[in-house]
Structures are given as C-alpha cells and as structure tokens.
C-alpha positions as CSV (number, residue, x, y, z in Angstrom):
1,M,-18.1,37.6,-18.8
2,F,-16.2,34.7,-17.2
3,S,-16.0,30.8,-17.5
4,K,-14.1,28.1,-15.9
5,I,-13.1,24.9,-17.5
6,L,-11.3,22.0,-15.7
7,S,-8.3,20.5,-17.3
8,A,-5.1,18.6,-16.3
9,A,-1.3,18.6,-16.7
10,V,1.4,16.1,-15.9
11,L,4.1,16.5,-13.5
12,G,6.5,13.7,-13.4
13,I,4.4,10.7,-14.2
14,D,1.3,11.9,-12.2
15,A,-1.3,14.5,-13.1
16,Y,-2.8,17.4,-11.4
17,I,-6.0,19.3,-12.0
18,V,-5.7,22.8,-13.9
19,E,-8.5,25.3,-13.9
20,V,-8.6,27.2,-17.1
21,E,-10.3,30.5,-16.2
22,T,-11.4,32.9,-18.9
23,H,-12.4,36.6,-18.7
24,L,-13.7,38.7,-21.5
25,E,-14.1,42.5,-21.4
26,G,-15.1,45.1,-23.9
27,Q,-11.7,46.8,-24.8
28,L,-9.6,46.6,-27.8
29,P,-9.1,42.9,-29.0
30,Y,-6.2,41.3,-27.2
31,F,-5.4,37.8,-26.0
32,A,-3.4,37.5,-22.8
33,M,-2.4,34.2,-21.1
34,V,-1.1,34.0,-17.6
35,G,-0.3,31.1,-15.2
36,L,3.3,30.3,-16.2
37,P,2.6,29.0,-19.8
38,E,5.5,27.6,-21.6
39,G,6.1,27.7,-25.4
40,A,3.6,25.4,-26.7
41,V,1.0,26.7,-24.3
42,R,1.6,30.3,-25.3
43,E,1.3,29.4,-29.1
44,S,-2.3,27.9,-28.4
45,R,-3.7,31.5,-28.7
46,E,-3.1,31.3,-32.6
47,R,-4.3,27.7,-32.8
48,V,-7.4,28.5,-30.8
49,N,-8.3,31.7,-32.8
50,A,-8.0,29.7,-36.1
51,A,-9.8,26.6,-34.8
52,I,-12.9,28.6,-33.5
53,K,-13.2,30.5,-36.7
54,N,-12.8,27.5,-39.0
55,S,-15.4,25.7,-36.9
56,D,-18.0,28.2,-37.7
57,F,-18.1,29.8,-34.4
58,R,-17.8,33.6,-33.6
59,F,-14.5,34.7,-32.1
60,P,-15.0,37.5,-29.6
61,L,-13.4,40.6,-30.6
62,K,-12.6,41.7,-27.1
63,R,-9.8,41.6,-24.5
64,I,-9.4,37.9,-23.6
65,T,-7.5,36.9,-20.4
66,V,-6.7,33.1,-19.7
67,N,-5.3,32.1,-16.4
68,L,-4.1,28.5,-15.8
69,A,-4.4,27.8,-12.1
70,P,-2.4,27.0,-10.0
71,A,-0.3,29.8,-11.4
72,D,2.9,28.9,-9.7
73,I,3.6,25.7,-11.7
74,K,4.8,25.9,-15.2
75,K,2.4,24.5,-17.8
76,E,3.7,22.9,-21.0
77,G,2.3,20.9,-23.9
78,S,-0.6,21.5,-26.2
79,A,-3.3,19.6,-24.3
80,F,-4.8,23.0,-23.3
81,D,-5.9,24.0,-26.6
82,L,-9.4,22.5,-26.3
83,P,-10.2,23.8,-22.8
84,I,-9.0,27.3,-23.8
85,A,-11.2,27.2,-26.9
86,L,-14.3,26.2,-24.9
87,G,-13.4,28.6,-22.2
88,V,-13.5,31.5,-24.8
89,L,-16.8,30.1,-26.3
90,A,-18.4,29.7,-23.0
91,A,-17.5,33.1,-21.8
92,A,-18.9,34.4,-25.1
93,G,-22.2,32.6,-24.4
94,Q,-21.8,30.0,-27.2
95,V,-21.3,27.1,-24.8
96,L,-23.5,26.2,-21.9
97,Q,-21.3,26.7,-18.7
98,D,-23.6,24.5,-16.5
99,N,-23.1,21.5,-18.7
100,I,-19.3,21.7,-18.5
101,D,-18.3,21.9,-14.9
102,D,-18.0,18.3,-14.1
103,Y,-15.7,17.2,-17.0
104,L,-12.0,17.2,-17.3
105,I,-11.3,18.5,-20.9
106,L,-8.0,18.1,-22.8
107,G,-7.0,18.1,-26.6
108,E,-4.6,19.6,-29.0
109,L,-6.4,21.7,-31.8
110,S,-5.5,21.8,-35.5
111,L,-6.1,25.1,-37.3
112,D,-9.3,23.5,-38.9
113,G,-10.8,22.6,-35.4
114,S,-9.9,19.0,-35.5
115,L,-8.2,17.3,-32.5
116,R,-4.8,15.6,-32.3
117,A,-3.6,13.1,-29.6
118,I,-2.1,14.3,-26.5
119,R,0.5,13.0,-24.1
120,G,-0.2,11.5,-20.6
121,A,-3.8,10.5,-21.1
122,L,-3.5,7.6,-18.6
123,P,-2.3,9.6,-15.6
124,I,-4.7,12.4,-16.4
125,A,-7.6,9.8,-16.4
126,I,-6.4,8.5,-13.0
127,A,-6.4,12.1,-11.7
128,A,-9.9,12.5,-12.9
129,R,-11.0,9.4,-11.1
130,K,-9.5,10.6,-7.9
131,A,-11.1,14.0,-8.3
132,K,-14.4,12.3,-8.7
133,K,-15.3,14.1,-12.0
134,K,-18.3,13.1,-14.2
135,G,-16.2,12.2,-17.1
136,I,-13.2,13.2,-19.2
137,I,-13.4,14.5,-22.8
138,L,-10.3,14.1,-25.0
139,P,-9.3,13.3,-28.5
140,K,-10.5,9.9,-29.9
141,E,-6.9,8.6,-30.4
142,N,-6.4,8.7,-26.6
143,A,-9.6,7.1,-25.7
144,K,-8.4,3.6,-25.5
145,E,-5.4,4.5,-23.2
146,A,-7.7,6.8,-20.9
147,A,-10.3,4.0,-20.6
148,I,-7.7,1.7,-18.8
149,S,-8.2,3.8,-15.7
150,H,-11.6,2.6,-15.3
151,D,-14.4,4.2,-13.0
152,V,-14.5,7.4,-14.9
153,P,-16.4,7.7,-18.2
154,V,-14.2,8.6,-21.2
155,Y,-15.9,10.6,-24.1
156,P,-13.8,10.6,-27.3
157,V,-14.2,13.5,-29.7
158,I,-12.7,14.3,-33.0
159,S,-13.1,18.2,-33.2
160,L,-14.1,21.3,-31.4
161,A,-17.4,21.4,-33.1
162,E,-18.3,17.9,-32.0
163,T,-17.2,18.8,-28.4
164,V,-19.5,21.8,-28.4
165,A,-22.3,19.9,-29.8
166,F,-22.0,17.3,-27.1
167,I,-21.7,19.9,-24.2
168,N,-24.7,21.7,-25.5
169,G,-26.7,18.6,-25.6
170,I,-27.1,18.6,-29.4
171,K,-25.2,15.5,-30.0
172,E,-25.0,12.3,-27.8
173,I,-21.6,10.5,-27.3
174,Q,-21.3,7.1,-25.7
175,P,-18.5,6.6,-23.2
176,Y,-15.6,4.5,-24.6
177,E,-15.6,1.1,-23.0
178,I,-12.8,-1.4,-22.7
179,D,-12.2,-4.7,-21.0
180,I,-8.9,-4.2,-19.2
181,N,-8.5,-7.9,-18.4
182,E,-8.7,-8.8,-22.1
183,V,-6.4,-5.9,-23.1
184,F,-3.8,-6.9,-20.6
185,S,-3.9,-10.6,-21.5
186,Q,-3.5,-9.8,-25.3
187,S,-0.6,-7.5,-24.5
188,L,1.4,-10.2,-22.7
189,I,2.8,-11.5,-26.1
190,Y,6.4,-11.3,-27.0
191,S,7.3,-11.5,-30.7
192,I,10.8,-13.1,-30.2
193,D,11.6,-16.4,-28.3
194,F,14.6,-18.1,-26.9
195,S,14.0,-21.1,-29.2
196,D,15.5,-18.9,-32.0
197,V,18.9,-19.1,-30.4
198,K,21.3,-21.8,-31.4
199,G,23.8,-23.3,-28.9
200,Q,25.1,-21.0,-25.8
201,E,23.3,-23.3,-23.4
202,H,25.6,-22.2,-20.5
203,V,24.6,-18.5,-21.3
204,K,21.0,-19.3,-21.5
205,R,21.4,-20.8,-18.2
206,A,23.1,-17.7,-16.7
207,L,20.2,-15.6,-18.1
208,E,17.6,-18.0,-16.4
209,V,19.5,-17.6,-13.1
210,A,19.5,-13.7,-13.5
211,A,15.8,-13.6,-14.5
212,A,14.9,-15.9,-11.5
213,G,16.7,-13.7,-8.9
214,G,16.4,-10.3,-10.6
215,H,20.3,-10.1,-10.9
216,N,22.1,-7.6,-13.2
217,L,24.2,-9.4,-15.8
218,L,27.1,-8.7,-18.0
219,M,28.1,-10.7,-21.1
220,V,31.5,-10.7,-22.4
221,G,32.5,-12.3,-25.8
222,P,33.7,-11.6,-29.3
223,P,31.6,-10.0,-32.1
224,G,29.0,-12.1,-33.4
225,S,28.8,-14.6,-30.5
226,G,25.0,-13.6,-30.1
227,K,25.2,-11.3,-27.1
228,T,22.5,-8.9,-28.5
229,M,20.3,-11.7,-29.7
230,L,20.3,-13.2,-26.2
231,A,19.7,-9.8,-24.5
232,K,16.7,-9.1,-26.7
233,R,15.1,-12.2,-25.6
234,F,15.9,-11.8,-22.0
235,P,12.5,-10.0,-21.2
236,S,10.5,-13.0,-22.6
237,I,11.8,-15.1,-19.7
238,L,11.1,-12.8,-17.0
239,P,8.0,-13.0,-14.8
240,D,4.8,-11.8,-16.4
241,M,4.1,-8.1,-15.5
242,T,1.4,-7.5,-12.8
243,L,-1.5,-5.1,-13.8
244,D,0.0,-2.5,-11.4
245,E,3.4,-2.8,-13.0
246,A,1.8,-2.5,-16.4
247,L,0.0,0.6,-15.4
248,E,3.1,2.3,-14.0
249,T,5.1,1.5,-17.0
250,T,2.3,2.7,-19.4
251,K,2.2,6.1,-17.4
252,I,5.9,6.6,-18.1
253,H,5.7,5.8,-21.7
254,S,2.5,7.9,-22.1
255,V,4.0,11.2,-20.5
256,S,7.0,10.5,-22.8
257,G,5.0,10.5,-26.0
258,L,6.2,6.9,-26.7
259,L,3.1,5.0,-26.4
260,P,1.8,3.9,-29.8
261,A,-1.7,5.2,-30.8
262,D,-3.2,1.6,-31.0
263,T,-1.8,0.5,-27.7
264,A,-3.7,1.0,-24.5
265,L,-1.4,-0.8,-22.2
266,V,2.3,-1.8,-22.0
267,G,1.9,-5.4,-21.1
268,T,5.3,-6.8,-21.9
269,R,8.5,-5.9,-20.0
270,P,10.1,-2.9,-21.9
271,F,13.4,-3.5,-23.4
272,R,15.5,-0.2,-23.9
273,S,18.9,-0.3,-25.7
274,P,20.4,3.3,-26.0
275,H,23.3,4.0,-28.1
276,H,26.7,4.4,-26.4
277,T,26.7,8.1,-27.5
278,I,23.8,9.0,-25.0
279,S,24.3,11.8,-22.5
280,D,23.8,11.3,-18.8
281,A,20.5,13.4,-19.1
282,G,19.3,11.1,-21.8
283,L,20.1,8.0,-19.6
284,I,18.9,9.2,-16.2
285,G,16.3,11.9,-17.3
286,G,16.4,15.6,-17.2
287,G,16.2,18.7,-19.4
288,H,14.8,22.3,-18.8
289,V,11.3,20.7,-18.2
290,P,12.5,17.2,-16.7
291,K,11.5,14.0,-18.7
292,P,12.0,10.5,-17.9
293,G,15.3,9.0,-19.2
294,E,16.1,5.5,-20.4
295,V,16.4,4.1,-17.0
296,S,12.9,5.1,-16.2
297,L,11.6,4.0,-19.7
298,A,13.0,0.4,-18.8
299,N,11.1,0.4,-15.4
300,H,10.0,-3.2,-14.7
301,G,12.1,-4.2,-17.7
302,V,15.5,-4.5,-19.1
303,L,18.0,-1.8,-19.9
304,F,20.6,-3.2,-22.4
305,L,23.8,-1.4,-22.8
306,D,25.7,-2.9,-25.7
307,E,29.4,-2.1,-26.1
308,L,29.5,-1.1,-22.5
309,P,33.1,0.2,-22.4
310,E,32.2,2.6,-25.1
311,F,29.8,4.6,-22.9
312,K,31.3,7.8,-21.4
313,K,32.4,7.2,-17.9
314,N,30.1,9.9,-16.3
315,V,27.2,8.3,-18.0
316,L,27.8,5.0,-16.5
317,E,28.6,6.4,-13.1
318,V,25.3,8.4,-12.7
319,M,23.5,5.0,-13.2
320,R,24.7,3.6,-9.9
321,Q,22.2,5.5,-7.7
322,P,19.1,4.2,-9.7
323,L,20.5,0.8,-9.7
324,E,20.8,0.9,-5.9
325,D,17.6,2.7,-5.0
326,G,15.2,1.9,-7.8
327,V,14.2,5.5,-8.4
328,V,15.6,8.7,-10.0
329,T,15.2,12.1,-8.4
330,I,15.8,15.1,-10.7
331,S,16.2,18.4,-9.0
332,R,15.9,21.8,-10.5
333,A,15.9,25.4,-8.9
334,T,12.0,25.4,-9.2
335,I,11.0,21.7,-9.0
336,S,12.2,18.2,-7.9
337,L,10.7,15.1,-9.5
338,T,11.1,11.4,-8.8
339,Y,10.7,8.8,-11.4
340,P,10.6,5.0,-10.9
341,A,13.6,3.1,-12.2
342,Q,13.3,-0.5,-11.2
343,F,15.1,-2.1,-14.1
344,M,17.4,-4.9,-14.7
345,L,20.7,-4.0,-16.2
346,V,22.2,-6.2,-19.0
347,G,25.5,-5.4,-20.4
348,A,27.5,-6.6,-23.3
349,M,31.0,-6.0,-24.2
350,N,34.1,-7.3,-26.1
351,P,37.1,-8.8,-24.3
352,C,39.4,-6.2,-25.8
353,L,39.5,-3.5,-28.2
354,C,39.7,-5.7,-31.3
355,G,37.1,-8.2,-29.8
356,Y,39.2,-11.5,-30.2
357,H,41.1,-11.9,-27.0
358,S,40.7,-15.6,-25.9
359,D,38.9,-16.4,-29.1
360,P,40.5,-19.5,-30.5
361,N,39.5,-18.9,-34.0
362,H,40.8,-15.3,-34.4
363,E,44.1,-13.7,-33.4
364,C,44.1,-10.9,-30.9
365,S,46.0,-7.8,-32.0
366,C,45.8,-6.1,-28.6
367,T,48.7,-5.8,-26.2
368,P,48.3,-6.7,-22.5
369,P,48.4,-3.0,-21.5
370,Q,45.7,-2.3,-24.0
371,I,43.5,-5.0,-22.8
372,Q,44.0,-3.9,-19.2
373,K,43.1,-0.4,-20.0
374,Y,40.1,-1.4,-22.0
375,M,38.7,-3.5,-19.2
376,A,39.4,-0.6,-16.7
377,R,36.8,1.7,-18.5
378,I,34.2,-0.1,-16.2
379,S,34.5,1.0,-12.6
380,G,34.7,-1.3,-9.7
381,P,31.6,0.4,-8.2
382,L,29.6,-0.4,-11.3
383,L,30.9,-4.0,-11.4
384,D,29.9,-4.3,-7.8
385,R,26.3,-3.9,-8.8
386,I,26.5,-6.6,-11.4
387,D,26.0,-10.1,-9.9
388,I,26.6,-12.3,-12.9
389,Q,29.4,-11.9,-15.5
390,I,29.4,-14.7,-18.1
391,E,31.6,-15.4,-21.1
392,V,29.9,-15.7,-24.5
393,P,32.2,-17.6,-26.8
394,A,31.8,-17.8,-30.6
395,V,29.0,-20.3,-31.8
396,L,30.3,-23.5,-33.4
397,Y,29.2,-24.3,-36.9
398,K,27.6,-27.6,-35.7
399,E,25.4,-25.7,-33.3
400,L,24.5,-23.2,-36.0
401,A,23.5,-26.1,-38.4
402,S,21.8,-28.2,-35.8
403,E,18.1,-28.9,-36.5
404,T,17.3,-29.6,-32.8
405,C,14.8,-27.2,-31.2
406,S,15.9,-25.1,-28.4
407,E,13.9,-24.6,-25.2
408,T,11.1,-22.1,-25.5
409,S,10.8,-18.8,-23.5
410,E,7.6,-20.1,-22.0
411,D,9.3,-23.2,-20.5
412,I,12.1,-21.2,-19.1
413,R,9.7,-18.4,-17.7
414,K,7.6,-21.1,-15.8
415,R,10.7,-22.2,-13.9
416,V,11.7,-18.4,-13.3
417,M,8.0,-17.7,-11.9
418,K,8.3,-20.7,-9.7
419,A,11.6,-19.4,-8.2
420,R,10.3,-15.9,-7.8
421,A,7.2,-17.2,-6.0
422,V,9.6,-18.8,-3.4
423,Q,11.3,-15.4,-3.0
424,L,8.0,-13.5,-2.7
425,H,7.1,-15.8,0.1
426,R,10.5,-15.5,1.7
427,F,10.5,-11.6,1.7
428,R,6.8,-11.2,2.4
429,S,7.5,-9.2,5.6
430,R,9.9,-6.9,3.8
431,K,7.9,-4.4,1.6
432,S,10.8,-3.2,-0.7
433,M,12.3,-6.6,-1.3
434,F,10.8,-8.9,-4.0
435,C,13.9,-10.9,-5.3
436,N,17.3,-12.1,-4.1
437,A,19.3,-9.4,-5.8
438,R,17.7,-6.8,-3.5
439,M,19.1,-8.6,-0.4
440,E,21.3,-6.5,1.9
441,S,23.9,-7.9,4.3
442,K,21.3,-8.7,7.0
443,E,19.2,-10.8,4.8
444,I,22.3,-12.6,3.2
445,R,23.3,-13.8,6.7
446,E,19.9,-14.9,7.4
447,F,19.0,-16.7,4.0
448,C,22.3,-17.6,2.4
449,Q,23.9,-20.1,4.9
450,I,26.3,-22.5,3.2
451,D,27.7,-25.8,4.5
452,D,31.3,-26.8,5.1
453,R,31.9,-27.7,1.4
454,G,30.5,-24.5,0.3
455,H,32.9,-22.5,2.6
456,D,35.8,-24.5,1.2
457,L,34.7,-23.7,-2.3
458,M,34.5,-19.9,-1.3
459,K,37.9,-20.0,0.3
460,M,39.6,-21.5,-2.8
461,A,37.8,-19.1,-5.1
462,I,39.0,-16.0,-3.2
463,N,42.5,-17.3,-2.4
464,K,43.5,-19.4,-5.4
465,L,41.4,-18.0,-8.3
466,G,41.8,-14.4,-7.1
467,L,38.2,-13.4,-6.8
468,S,37.8,-10.0,-5.2
469,A,36.3,-9.5,-1.7
470,R,33.3,-7.8,-3.3
471,A,32.4,-10.9,-5.2
472,Y,31.7,-12.8,-1.9
473,D,28.1,-11.3,-1.3
474,R,27.3,-11.8,-5.1
475,I,28.1,-15.3,-5.1
476,L,26.1,-16.0,-2.0
477,K,23.0,-14.2,-3.6
478,V,23.3,-16.0,-6.9
479,S,23.8,-19.4,-5.1
480,R,20.5,-18.6,-3.2
481,T,18.8,-18.1,-6.5
482,I,20.2,-21.3,-8.1
483,A,18.9,-23.1,-5.0
484,D,15.4,-21.6,-5.6
485,L,15.5,-22.6,-9.2
486,E,16.2,-26.2,-8.0
487,G,13.5,-26.1,-5.3
488,Q,16.0,-26.5,-2.6
489,E,15.8,-24.8,0.9
490,N,19.6,-25.3,1.6
491,I,22.5,-23.9,-0.6
492,R,24.5,-26.9,-1.8
493,A,28.2,-26.9,-2.7
494,E,27.4,-27.3,-6.4
495,Y,25.2,-24.3,-6.4
496,V,28.1,-22.2,-4.9
497,S,30.4,-23.8,-7.6
498,E,28.0,-22.6,-10.3
499,A,27.8,-19.2,-8.9
500,I,31.6,-18.8,-8.8
501,Q,31.6,-19.5,-12.5
502,Y,29.7,-16.3,-13.0
503,R,32.3,-14.0,-11.6
504,S,34.8,-14.0,-14.5
505,L,35.8,-10.3,-14.4
506,D,36.7,-10.5,-10.8
507,R,39.7,-13.0,-11.4
508,S,43.1,-11.6,-11.1
509,T,44.4,-12.8,-14.5
510,D,45.4,-11.1,-17.7
511,G,42.2,-10.3,-19.4
512,I,39.4,-12.7,-19.3
C-alpha cells in the first residue's frame, strides 16, 4: 500500500516542493522515516501517531516507511506533520488518494489532532503558484499570509479530522480570500512620528538627507540627547515600500518565525536594533541550519546599532560585505544560501567613555588617550561606508518646553520621495542602482560635478580642517543628494558646504 502527498519546505527564503511518500507492509509495527529528516521532523512520528488516534482514525499496525523526496536535502521543522498523517491514512485506505494529488499540504499537529501555525507560509504559497497546483491546505492561522501570494486557492483547516473530511468530499471549505491592495495600504502606517521630537533641527535635516540618498548615518552625542528616539523614527521618513519590497521582507520574517499571527504583510520598513552583545552569526546569519540574521531582517529597512563602539570588533567587521553588496552568502559544507540585506545602517555612540566630551553642561572625566582609544574601536573601513556623521548635542530646556509643533514624518517623507524619484530617473539604465549612496567612482565623476567655489571648499576641508581622503567621494555623493532635495541639477557651493559638516569623525582633531 502506497501513497504520495505533496508538501513543501523552505530553503533560504524560497520554498521547494517535497514529495511525502508513504509505504505500508504487513510486518511487525514500525515507523521509519528517511530523506534526511532533522530533529523536529523525526519527532513527527509520535505526534502523527497520537493525532491519528485522537481524531478517531485507525492507526495501521504495520511497518510504515515515509520518504521525504528529494532525499539529498535536509528537512527541518514541523510542517510535515499533516502530510505525513494524511499519507499514512491514504495508504491505509482512509483518505481518497485521487482527491489529494493536486494540493500542497502543510501543518503542525498537536497530539489531539488540531493544527498549529507553521513558518514560511508565504514562500510556500508562492512555490505552489509556480508549480501550478490546484490549491494549498494549511493551518487557519497561516491563511491570511499565504493568500497574499494570489492566484492559488488557500484552504484553511483547523484539524486533521477537518482536513480528511474536506479531501474525502464530506465537508466543503471555501478558499480564503484577501484584498492585497487593501492589506498593503493598511500596513503602511507608522505608530511614531518625527513631530514627537523636540529641537534637534539640524539632526533632523541630516536624517532627511540620509533618507533621500540612501546614505548610512552615524549620530554622536551625550546620553539623553535623543539619538535613539530619532533613529526609531527614521523609517517613517523613508519612501513607502513597494509591493515587491514588502513581499520580499515578509518572506524573510515568515521563514524566521517573526511574522505576527494577525499580520499578512510587512508594509512598513523594518527597524532592527540588536543588543551590542550579539554574535557575528546573529548579526549576519548562520547556524547549523542557516537562518537569516539581523542584516536580513532589516532588509529594505533600518539596522540601528546603538552604542556602536561596544559591539565586538569582529561583529562590526563582518558587516562590511553586506553593506557593500546588499546580500549575505552563508556557506556550509553541504549548502550555500544567499539572503537579501539591502538595509540602511544607522549608528549611535557617545563621544567618549563617560559620554560627556564636548558637552558644555557636564565635565568629561576621560583623558585624551582614553578618548582616542574609544573612538578607534570603529575601524576606518567601516567608517568608509558611513556617508553622514552628525553631532547630536543635548537638548536645551527651552526646546523641551516649547509648544511649537514640529514637522511631521509625512511632510518630510514627501520631500524624500520627490528626491528619490529624481534619482530613479537618473539611474534608470543601471539596474542595481536606485539611490545616490550606491554610486561608484564612475557615476560620481559623471553626476557629481562641482563648480570652482565647490572645489575651493573641498580643498579647504581636506587641507585645513584635516578631512581624510576617503571623505572626498562621500561629500560629493551627499552634495548630490542635497541638490536633489532642493530640486537643482547643479551642485552649488552651499550644498558642498553642508555636506562637509556631515564628516565630523574625519577631522584630525582631539576627539569630536
């Protein structure tokens, strides 16, 4: 007696079809599972056994062999419980095999036969659509997420018994339907706003420039100056996510198990803020079975590293490659996976160990060598990938007590989106380039021409202010973004002057 059920598994952030083959023969009762099952998959034998019995079906007292094909890829997770249970019942003649062939089936079983949510419902539904399957059967909690894929009917079920009744034609289940445009528009809502921030107008301006050009940014200031508050509101001024960006981001969160049960789509740009004790594998991704790290979870959003010098040096250094390439490749002996990592880096740090260097209201207790050693924790190559460095002073009392309403995120975002539209038109012939921060030397020479006054300012900045040579290209790119915000084709001297102000850590002075 033989049956075959179609299921799926996630590899990276994409899914592939898995055939669950079940064979029964009349020997001593035994349950064998082959096809490189990992721990949670091997344990499904016990869950399937209990779920079948507690759902009032007969568990066959025979030798049962389950094969998960393709057999050369490791299978993990609990989503194979339901197809394995149905395979056993179909091989035993309790489920109609002819009615099950065109469905993709997934679900984790409880011991009482009810179903629990699984990870990766969206990429699995997309795989079902590409494979032109009749429909996908999965737990009710995952129906909203899976229905986002469109073009493939999603049948939500709550238990093994209900699934069998549906397949055998005893019970009718309507496909779950969702208006993707309505869900997408509803998800484009941020709970926090830039209007909450008092003062710090020059820092808000720097954040606007960073958002408009896709530039990485570092804020330096004493404790309590509002660095974290500003960083948390930064995603609210970034351009709205496109549907393709939202789908890719949702896939990453889904396979990581971080998508809330009532959420079908990640429509707002993600904001990830890992603690400084994070490991390099936690930041980049990895593990025995590779999982996405924080840089991938922040895809199309913001990765905020607070207390930047407190992060381990090796953790910061491994971030250089994804900052440059926009992807992370994790290689193991048996597998190599690539995760997207197109994020904007926002860092925050104190100017010294005690945090009060250059603060007029507090006395700094650090010596010059201590300050220099503290600042040296951030390497030159990493700073080379941060275009904007801005000082964040303590907020004055009159600004805190002011009743004046600050500019909203919506107002700032309109200007940012207008500048981004200019850049998309400028780089329309370059597929991998969508903002000024992505420009290489060739594009800088072509699009960042400055006049004589601008050259004079650059010469003074490098020779007299002590700016490093690596700051030259950064200043030109930021100047280009400022010009785009102002709606100007030419880069004026005042735009260069403003961009020079955003290179505070490059100055050859004591501290900042």
